[in-house]
Backbone bond lengths (Angstrom), bond angles and torsions (degrees), N, CA, C in turn:
res aa  C-N    CA-C-N  psi(-1)  N-CA   C-N-CA  omega(-1)  CA-C   N-CA-C  phi
1 X - - - 1.455 - - 1.532 108.88 -
2 X 1.304 116.64 132.82 1.453 120.25 178.34 1.529 109.73 -87.17
3 X 1.328 114.96 135.73 1.461 121.47 177.71 1.520 108.21 -128.68
4 X 1.316 115.87 174.09 1.466 119.41 175.40 1.531 109.87 -58.98
5 X 1.344 116.55 -32.83 1.469 119.24 -179.13 1.529 111.81 -72.56
6 X 1.338 118.36 -35.58 1.474 118.66 176.80 1.525 109.55 -66.79
7 X 1.337 117.11 -34.49 1.467 120.52 177.05 1.526 110.86 -67.23
8 X 1.321 116.83 -38.77 1.468 120.33 176.29 1.523 109.78 -64.66
9 X 1.327 117.14 -44.19 1.468 121.19 179.92 1.521 111.17 -59.65
10 X 1.339 117.31 -38.78 1.467 121.53 -179.63 1.536 112.55 -79.48
11 X 1.336 117.06 -5.12 1.460 120.25 179.88 1.516 113.80 84.23
12 X 1.333 117.91 9.92 1.463 121.30 179.67 1.526 112.17 -76.98
13 X 1.333 116.47 -23.23 1.462 122.60 177.17 1.523 106.38 -124.46
14 X 1.323 118.18 130.33 1.464 119.40 -177.78 1.530 111.96 -68.11
15 X 1.329 114.13 150.68 1.463 121.27 177.34 1.516 108.66 -156.93
16 X 1.318 115.18 166.88 1.460 120.18 169.92 1.516 105.39 -100.98
17 X 1.325 114.72 101.81 1.463 121.41 -176.11 1.521 109.07 -86.33
18 X 1.322 115.95 131.78 1.454 122.67 -178.11 1.521 112.89 -105.14
19 X 1.325 115.98 -22.89 1.467 121.32 -176.04 1.525 108.08 -163.29
20 X 1.326 114.92 149.53 1.469 120.02 172.30 1.524 108.11 -154.35
21 X 1.320 115.99 134.63 1.466 121.42 174.84 1.522 108.77 -146.63
22 X 1.314 117.56 -167.96 1.465 121.19 -174.06 1.532 113.62 -70.72
23 X 1.332 118.94 -15.81 1.464 121.71 -176.80 1.525 114.27 -111.55
24 X 1.337 116.44 -28.92 1.465 117.91 -174.18 1.523 110.99 -159.57
25 X 1.324 113.46 176.43 1.461 120.24 175.01 1.516 108.39 -144.40
26 X 1.325 115.90 163.68 1.461 121.91 179.99 1.518 108.76 -128.70
27 X 1.336 114.61 138.25 1.462 121.35 177.29 1.524 109.01 -137.25
28 X 1.335 115.44 160.98 1.458 119.61 170.00 1.526 108.38 -75.37
29 X 1.323 116.70 138.78 1.461 122.32 177.49 1.526 108.46 -72.32
30 X 1.338 117.72 133.35 1.475 120.15 -179.00 1.520 112.14 -77.57
31 X 1.333 117.90 -13.04 1.470 122.47 175.80 1.524 108.67 -125.47
32 X 1.322 117.71 68.74 1.463 120.13 -170.61 1.524 113.92 -73.22
33 X 1.318 115.27 146.46 1.464 121.15 168.37 1.524 107.85 -65.80
34 X 1.326 116.26 -46.65 1.466 124.56 172.08 1.525 107.02 -135.57
35 X 1.315 117.53 154.13 1.467 120.54 177.65 1.525 109.07 -60.67
36 X 1.334 115.32 135.51 1.455 121.66 -174.89 1.515 112.28 101.64
37 X 1.343 118.14 -10.84 1.468 123.84 177.13 1.530 107.43 -56.51
38 X 1.329 115.75 123.43 1.454 119.57 -177.55 1.517 111.32 -125.56
39 X 1.314 114.53 161.84 1.459 122.25 178.06 1.513 109.33 -118.45
40 X 1.327 116.82 132.06 1.457 123.24 169.73 1.524 105.57 -101.43
41 X 1.325 117.37 119.74 1.464 122.56 -169.25 1.519 109.92 -125.19
42 X 1.320 116.09 135.04 1.463 119.84 176.95 1.527 109.63 -69.54
43 X 1.329 116.48 143.57 1.460 120.14 176.29 1.525 110.60 -65.68
44 X 1.323 116.35 -42.40 1.465 120.98 176.19 1.526 107.91 -80.34
45 X 1.325 118.08 140.35 1.462 120.12 -176.42 1.535 113.73 -81.35
46 X 1.333 116.65 61.20 1.461 119.84 174.96 1.528 107.23 -62.58
47 X 1.333 118.47 127.99 1.463 118.82 -174.68 1.525 114.96 -72.61
48 X 1.338 117.42 -23.18 1.465 119.06 -175.77 1.524 111.03 -158.85
49 X 1.316 115.22 178.46 1.465 122.51 -177.78 1.523 112.24 -57.76
50 X 1.318 117.20 -44.69 1.466 120.73 -176.12 1.521 112.99 -64.27
51 X 1.300 118.14 -29.53 1.465 120.78 -178.36 1.533 112.67 -88.83
52 X 1.321 117.68 -9.57 1.464 121.90 -178.26 1.526 109.36 -85.06
53 X 1.340 118.59 124.52 1.465 121.03 -179.15 1.538 112.22 -60.69
54 X 1.329 114.98 147.39 1.465 121.16 -177.91 1.525 112.60 -56.33
55 X 1.327 117.15 -39.02 1.468 119.09 -177.91 1.533 110.95 -67.22
56 X 1.319 117.67 -31.12 1.462 120.99 177.35 1.530 109.47 -72.89
57 X 1.326 116.79 -42.01 1.466 120.40 176.88 1.529 110.86 -60.27
58 X 1.324 116.82 -44.68 1.467 120.52 179.07 1.531 110.36 -60.81
59 X 1.317 116.36 -40.30 1.464 121.13 178.88 1.540 110.52 -63.82
60 X 1.330 116.77 -42.60 1.465 120.06 178.49 1.528 111.25 -61.35
61 X 1.321 117.20 -40.36 1.468 120.06 179.88 1.528 110.45 -66.63
62 X 1.334 117.44 -39.77 1.473 119.48 176.15 1.528 110.31 -60.95
63 X 1.335 116.96 -41.91 1.463 120.17 178.26 1.524 111.48 -68.76
64 X 1.328 117.83 -32.94 1.463 120.79 176.52 1.527 110.15 -61.76
65 X 1.338 117.07 -38.07 1.472 120.15 176.16 1.529 110.88 -62.56
66 X 1.328 116.05 -42.84 1.474 119.98 178.50 1.531 110.49 -65.24
67 X 1.334 116.94 -42.53 1.460 120.97 179.06 1.525 110.41 -63.05
68 X 1.329 116.68 -42.65 1.461 120.85 177.60 1.529 110.39 -57.69
69 X 1.314 116.66 -45.25 1.470 120.57 179.98 1.532 111.17 -62.91
70 X 1.340 117.43 -42.40 1.474 121.09 178.16 1.525 111.28 -62.65
71 X 1.336 116.60 -44.58 1.460 120.46 -179.46 1.524 111.20 -62.27
72 X 1.325 115.93 -42.57 1.467 119.65 179.50 1.535 111.05 -67.14
73 X 1.341 116.35 -41.39 1.464 120.66 -177.80 1.530 112.39 -68.92
74 X 1.313 117.07 -47.26 1.463 120.18 -171.48 1.529 114.41 -94.61
75 X 1.324 117.61 -30.86 1.468 120.15 179.52 1.527 111.80 -103.08
76 X 1.321 116.11 -7.30 1.463 122.39 179.03 1.527 112.46 56.61
77 X 1.349 115.83 37.16 1.463 118.82 176.63 1.527 109.04 -73.39
78 X 1.315 114.94 157.37 1.465 121.49 -178.85 1.517 112.81 -87.37
79 X 1.324 116.49 -23.48 1.460 121.00 -174.94 1.526 108.51 -163.30
80 X 1.321 116.33 176.05 1.466 121.26 172.83 1.519 109.13 -139.07
81 X 1.326 114.41 152.76 1.458 121.14 167.49 1.520 107.24 -103.36
82 X 1.321 116.39 134.61 1.465 122.37 169.81 1.522 105.39 -107.56
83 X 1.332 116.50 120.00 1.459 120.32 -173.14 1.523 109.86 -130.34
84 X 1.336 115.02 131.60 1.465 122.11 170.71 1.519 106.73 -123.25
85 X 1.313 116.80 118.89 1.455 121.39 169.97 1.523 105.46 -91.97
86 X 1.318 116.60 114.72 1.463 122.41 -169.67 1.523 110.18 -112.53
87 X 1.316 116.28 86.24 1.455 122.30 -178.49 1.516 110.75 109.43
88 X 1.313 115.73 152.04 1.470 122.45 -175.27 1.526 112.59 -53.92
89 X 1.344 116.66 -43.69 1.459 120.09 -176.18 1.533 112.31 -67.94
90 X 1.323 117.35 -15.78 1.467 120.87 177.55 1.524 111.84 -88.40
91 X 1.331 116.53 -6.58 1.453 120.42 -177.67 1.518 113.45 106.63
92 X 1.340 117.96 5.07 1.462 120.67 178.75 1.525 108.92 -69.30
93 X 1.329 116.00 117.61 1.458 120.79 -177.17 1.518 112.78 -91.86
94 X 1.332 117.53 -30.82 1.463 121.82 -179.88 1.524 107.47 -113.74
95 X 1.336 118.78 121.68 1.464 120.72 -178.76 1.535 111.67 -77.74
96 X 1.315 115.03 61.44 1.469 123.78 -178.22 1.525 104.24 -148.99
97 X 1.330 117.72 117.33 1.456 121.53 -169.62 1.530 111.82 -58.61
98 X 1.336 114.99 131.04 1.460 121.07 177.82 1.523 109.90 -154.11
99 X 1.306 114.17 155.96 1.460 123.31 -178.36 1.525 108.56 -120.37
100 X 1.327 116.24 125.71 1.465 121.72 176.08 1.531 108.61 -85.33
101 X 1.320 116.74 134.90 1.465 122.49 170.50 1.525 105.24 -120.24
102 X 1.337 114.76 111.66 1.463 120.95 -170.50 1.523 110.08 -115.44
103 X 1.335 117.88 117.94 1.467 119.40 176.94 1.521 110.58 -69.51
104 X 1.328 115.91 141.45 1.462 121.48 -179.69 1.518 109.75 -131.34
105 X 1.314 115.33 144.70 1.457 122.87 177.46 1.516 109.10 -124.03
106 X 1.305 115.61 146.37 1.460 120.15 174.47 1.523 107.77 -56.04
107 X 1.330 115.42 128.54 1.457 119.89 178.03 1.514 114.68 78.77
108 X 1.343 119.30 15.67 1.472 119.00 179.96 1.537 112.65 -75.32
109 X 1.310 117.00 -9.46 1.464 123.41 174.10 1.526 113.99 57.90
110 X 1.320 117.08 27.08 1.462 120.98 175.17 1.520 107.18 -92.15
111 X 1.302 116.44 127.73 1.452 120.44 -177.90 1.520 109.47 -107.46
112 X 1.306 116.27 90.75 1.461 120.07 174.83 1.525 109.94 -115.87
113 X 1.316 115.65 18.65 1.462 120.96 178.81 1.521 109.80 -75.84
114 X 1.319 116.14 154.54 1.454 121.36 178.92 1.519 110.62 -79.31
115 X 1.325 116.12 145.81 1.462 119.38 175.19 1.531 108.72 -72.32
116 X 1.303 116.84 161.79 1.464 121.82 -172.77 1.526 111.04 -113.25
117 X 1.337 115.71 145.81 1.450 123.59 171.57 1.520 107.46 -123.39
118 X 1.311 116.90 166.72 1.461 120.62 174.56 1.525 109.30 -122.33
119 X 1.322 115.86 151.60 1.457 122.46 176.49 1.527 109.17 -89.89
120 X 1.314 115.73 147.32 1.462 119.88 171.23 1.529 108.17 -81.03
121 X 1.335 117.32 170.19 1.467 121.45 -179.51 1.526 110.47 -54.38
122 X 1.314 116.66 126.91 1.459 122.86 176.96 1.514 114.64 80.77
123 X 1.307 117.73 -14.43 1.461 121.01 -176.36 1.529 111.97 -67.71
124 X 1.328 117.10 -37.13 1.460 120.23 -179.42 1.529 110.06 -63.53
125 X 1.318 118.00 -41.50 1.475 121.60 177.97 1.528 110.56 -63.29
126 X 1.332 117.88 -39.23 1.463 122.03 177.59 1.529 110.96 -61.08
127 X 1.311 115.60 -48.65 1.476 119.97 178.46 1.523 109.89 -60.76
128 X 1.325 116.23 -41.41 1.461 120.14 179.19 1.518 112.28 -57.85
129 X 1.320 117.78 -43.40 1.474 121.69 178.72 1.525 111.04 -64.32
130 X 1.316 116.58 -41.17 1.464 120.71 -177.84 1.517 112.78 -70.54
131 X 1.315 117.28 -31.94 1.456 120.69 -170.89 1.513 114.86 -103.96
132 X 1.328 117.91 4.01 1.460 121.60 178.70 1.535 110.22 -58.61
133 X 1.314 116.40 140.64 1.480 119.98 176.07 1.492 110.99 -141.31
């Protein structure tokens, strides 16, 4: 399946490419949360986490560590967010697996945190039994 990311990989759509290898590539996000926000994208258009092979996921995480180090060294950010939107209902806009690495600074006032819910009495234990792996 062709996606905007496969077109970027083929050079049909311009991008600022930061890395490319046999499994994935990295580009700057054109709509960044903060400047330096980058995407680690699989070369193959796996639509979601479940379809992405474990070795590719492991490779993306290793590259996320390298990206985090670069962001801290060159942009002097205080932290990073690693974000995967996995499926349309989670906010995934492109059905092609990718990992956001977002530089964060103390006081940047960006709110990308998840909203919170509370469990009723005994409900947390129920969920725990159902979701054990």
